[in-house]
C-alpha positions in Angstrom: 0.0 0.0 0.0 1.7 3.1 -1.2 1.5 6.4 0.6 1.1 10.0 -0.7 4.8 10.9 -0.3 6.9 10.0 -3.4 10.6 10.2 -3.7 11.7 12.6 -6.4 14.9 10.6 -7.1 13.3 7.1 -7.5 9.9 5.3 -7.5 9.6 4.7 -3.8 6.6 6.0 -1.9 6.1 6.5 1.9 3.1 7.0 4.2 5.0 9.4 6.4 7.0 12.5 5.4 9.7 11.7 8.0 10.3 8.3 6.3 10.5 10.0 2.9 13.1 12.5 4.3 15.2 9.7 5.8 15.1 7.8 2.5 16.0 10.9 0.4 19.1 11.5 2.5 20.3 8.1 1.3 20.4 9.5 -2.3 22.8 12.2 -1.1 25.1 9.9 1.0 28.5 8.9 -0.1 28.2 5.4 -1.7 30.4 2.7 -0.2 32.7 0.5 -2.3 31.0 -2.5 -4.0 30.1 -5.2 -1.6 30.9 -8.9 -2.1 30.4 -12.0 -0.2 28.0 -12.9 2.6 25.2 -10.4 3.3 25.3 -8.7 -0.1 22.2 -6.7 -0.7 21.3 -6.3 3.0 20.8 -2.8 4.4 23.6 -1.7 6.7 21.1 0.0 9.0 21.7 2.6 11.6 23.5 2.7 15.0 22.7 5.5 17.4 21.1 7.5 14.6 24.1 7.2 12.4 23.6 5.9 8.8 26.6 3.6 8.7 26.6 3.3 4.9 27.1 7.1 4.7 30.1 7.3 7.1 33.7 6.9 6.0 35.9 4.6 8.0 38.0 7.5 9.1 34.9 9.3 10.5 33.6 6.1 12.1 37.0 5.6 13.7 36.9 9.2 15.1 33.3 8.6 16.4 34.4 5.4 18.2 37.5 7.1 19.7 35.4 10.0 21.0 33.0 7.6 22.6 35.9 5.7 24.3 37.4 9.0 25.5 34.0 10.1 26.9 33.5 6.7 28.6 37.0 6.9 30.2 36.3 10.4 31.4 33.0 9.4 33.0 34.6 6.3 34.7 37.3 8.5 36.1 34.7 10.9 37.5 32.8 8.1 39.1 35.9 6.6 40.6 36.9 10.0 42.0 33.4 10.5 43.4 33.4 7.1 45.1 36.7 8.0 46.9 
């Protein structure tokens, strides 16, 4: 059952404008290298609101390192508070 919101880049339609907006951002995203092997054709999905197929490995590495740094900072604060 198609909705009233049609993508201007392809033939997909959506029931909700937010879903259309999310889909349209995929047309603008940097395309990853061709995939081969197990899982080909599957959507890479999202983690914590990040479209993983649109993130370069360098950016993903920076995001992971920032999360590690933040976790370490919070652990140090908790240890200090506990005495």
